[in-house]
C-alpha positions as a Markdown table, in Angstrom:
| # | Residue | x | y | z |
|---|---|---|---|---|
| 1 | Unk | 14.0 | -5.9 | 0.0 |
| 2 | Unk | 11.4 | -5.0 | 2.7 |
| 3 | Unk | 7.9 | -5.2 | 1.2 |
| 4 | Unk | 4.2 | -5.2 | 1.8 |
| 5 | Unk | 2.8 | -8.6 | 2.8 |
| 6 | Unk | -0.9 | -7.8 | 2.9 |
| 7 | Unk | -3.6 | -5.1 | 2.8 |
| 8 | Unk | -6.1 | -4.1 | 5.5 |
| 9 | Unk | -8.0 | -1.9 | 3.0 |
| 10 | Unk | -9.1 | -0.7 | 0.0 |
| 11 | Unk | -9.4 | 1.2 | -3.2 |
| 12 | Unk | -8.6 | 4.8 | -4.0 |
| 13 | Unk | -8.7 | 7.4 | -6.7 |
| 14 | Unk | -5.7 | 8.3 | -8.9 |
| 15 | Unk | -5.0 | 10.7 | -11.8 |
| 16 | Unk | -3.1 | 7.9 | -13.6 |
| 17 | Unk | -4.2 | 4.6 | -12.1 |
| 18 | Unk | -1.9 | 2.4 | -14.3 |
| 19 | Unk | 1.3 | 4.5 | -13.6 |
| 20 | Unk | 0.5 | 4.7 | -9.9 |
| 21 | Unk | -0.1 | 1.0 | -9.6 |
| 22 | Unk | 3.2 | 0.3 | -11.4 |
| 23 | Unk | 5.0 | 2.5 | -8.8 |
| 24 | Unk | 3.5 | 0.5 | -5.9 |
| 25 | Unk | 4.4 | -2.8 | -7.6 |
| 26 | Unk | 8.0 | -1.7 | -8.1 |
| 27 | Unk | 8.7 | 0.1 | -4.9 |
| 28 | Unk | 6.5 | -1.8 | -2.3 |
| 29 | Unk | 6.7 | -5.2 | -3.9 |
| 30 | Unk | 3.0 | -5.6 | -4.4 |
| 31 | Unk | 2.0 | -8.9 | -6.1 |
| 32 | Unk | 0.7 | -8.3 | -9.6 |
| 33 | Unk | -1.0 | -11.2 | -11.4 |
| 34 | Unk | -0.9 | -11.9 | -15.1 |
| 35 | Unk | -4.2 | -10.1 | -15.7 |
| 36 | Unk | -2.8 | -6.9 | -14.1 |
| 37 | Unk | -4.8 | -7.2 | -10.8 |
| 38 | Unk | -3.0 | -6.8 | -7.5 |
| 39 | Unk | -4.2 | -9.6 | -5.2 |
| 40 | Unk | -3.0 | -10.8 | -1.8 |
| 41 | Unk | -4.0 | -14.4 | -1.2 |
| 42 | Unk | -4.6 | -15.2 | 2.4 |
| 43 | Unk | -2.4 | -17.9 | 3.9 |
| 44 | Unk | -4.4 | -20.8 | 5.2 |
| 45 | Unk | -7.5 | -19.8 | 3.3 |
| 46 | Unk | -8.5 | -21.8 | 0.3 |
| 47 | Unk | -10.3 | -19.0 | -1.5 |
| 48 | Unk | -9.4 | -15.9 | 0.6 |
| 49 | Unk | -7.8 | -12.9 | -1.0 |
| 50 | Unk | -7.7 | -9.1 | -0.8 |
| 51 | Unk | -7.8 | -7.1 | -4.0 |
| 52 | Unk | -6.2 | -3.7 | -4.2 |
| 53 | Unk | -6.7 | -1.3 | -7.1 |
| 54 | Unk | -6.5 | 2.4 | -7.9 |
| 55 | Unk | -9.6 | 3.7 | -9.6 |
| 56 | Unk | -9.9 | 6.5 | -12.1 |
| 57 | Unk | -10.1 | 10.0 | -10.7 |
| 58 | Unk | -13.6 | 10.4 | -12.2 |
| 59 | Unk | -15.1 | 7.4 | -10.4 |
| 60 | Unk | -18.0 | 8.2 | -8.0 |
| 61 | Unk | -17.7 | 4.9 | -6.3 |
| 62 | Unk | -16.1 | 6.6 | -3.3 |
| 63 | Unk | -18.1 | 9.8 | -3.4 |
| 64 | Unk | -15.9 | 12.7 | -2.7 |
| 65 | Unk | -13.5 | 10.7 | -0.5 |
| 66 | Unk | -10.0 | 9.4 | -1.1 |
| 67 | Unk | -9.0 | 6.4 | 1.0 |
| 68 | Unk | -5.8 | 5.8 | 2.9 |
| 69 | Unk | -4.5 | 2.3 | 2.3 |
| 70 | Unk | -3.0 | 0.3 | 5.2 |
| 71 | Unk | -0.3 | -2.1 | 4.1 |
| 72 | Unk | 0.9 | -4.9 | 6.3 |
| 73 | Unk | 4.7 | -4.9 | 6.0 |
| 74 | Unk | 7.5 | -7.3 | 6.9 |
| 75 | Unk | 10.1 | -4.6 | 7.8 |
| 76 | Unk | 8.8 | -1.1 | 8.6 |
| 77 | Unk | 12.3 | 0.5 | 9.0 |
| 78 | Unk | 13.7 | -1.2 | 5.9 |
| 79 | Unk | 10.8 | -0.2 | 3.7 |
| 80 | Unk | 10.9 | 3.4 | 5.0 |
| 81 | Unk | 14.6 | 3.5 | 4.2 |
| 82 | Unk | 14.0 | 2.2 | 0.7 |
| 83 | Unk | 11.2 | 4.8 | 0.1 |
| 84 | Unk | 13.5 | 7.6 | 1.3 |
| 85 | Unk | 16.3 | 6.3 | -1.0 |
| 86 | Unk | 14.0 | 6.7 | -4.0 |
| 87 | Unk | 12.9 | 10.2 | -3.0 |
| 88 | Unk | 9.5 | 9.4 | -1.6 |
| 89 | Unk | 8.2 | 11.6 | 1.3 |
| 90 | Unk | 8.2 | 9.5 | 4.5 |
| 91 | Unk | 6.8 | 10.6 | 7.8 |
| 92 | Unk | 9.4 | 10.3 | 10.6 |
| 93 | Unk | 6.6 | 9.5 | 13.2 |
| 94 | Unk | 6.4 | 5.9 | 14.4 |
| 95 | Unk | 3.6 | 4.7 | 16.6 |
| 96 | Unk | 4.2 | 1.6 | 18.7 |
| 97 | Unk | 1.3 | -0.5 | 20.0 |
| 98 | Unk | 1.1 | -3.9 | 21.6 |
| 99 | Unk | -0.1 | -5.3 | 18.2 |
| 100 | Unk | 2.6 | -3.6 | 16.1 |
| 101 | Unk | 4.4 | -0.6 | 14.8 |
| 102 | Unk | 2.9 | 2.0 | 12.4 |
| 103 | Unk | 4.5 | 4.5 | 10.0 |
| 104 | Unk | 3.3 | 6.6 | 7.0 |
| 105 | Unk | 4.6 | 7.8 | 3.6 |
| 106 | Unk | 3.3 | 9.4 | 0.4 |
| 107 | Unk | 3.2 | 8.0 | -3.1 |
| 108 | Unk | 4.1 | 10.1 | -6.2 |
| 109 | Unk | 0.6 | 11.6 | -6.3 |
| 110 | Unk | 0.6 | 12.7 | -2.7 |
| 111 | Unk | -1.6 | 9.9 | -1.3 |
| 112 | Unk | -0.8 | 9.1 | 2.3 |
| 113 | Unk | -0.5 | 5.4 | 3.1 |
| 114 | Unk | 0.0 | 3.6 | 6.3 |
| 115 | Unk | 2.5 | 0.8 | 6.9 |
| 116 | Unk | 1.9 | -1.7 | 9.8 |
| 117 | Unk | 4.5 | -4.1 | 11.0 |
| 118 | Unk | 2.7 | -6.6 | 13.2 |
| 119 | Unk | 4.3 | -7.6 | 16.6 |
């Protein structure tokens, strides 16, 4: 299955953080550790990692903003096909740049996320 291989960002608010995290783990293949945290360990870095987590809707950590997460993916077209097959809203737009291809989709709560397949 095509999957996310890393994250360029961040945290975001969710009405049901646990259910939303479970959706991402199942349908994007995010790596969930035994303690429940989603952590991407950096290849070649002894202690490098990126932590990803939905926060409760009530948090003021982000002010009034919601963030758009950028996922590094191994197969943009394959992942978009999978998301469409499970009924997710997927933007048909693809942007091509010298450093990779970009596409967008929405999770079950309507959060837009970006997928980046490096060149």
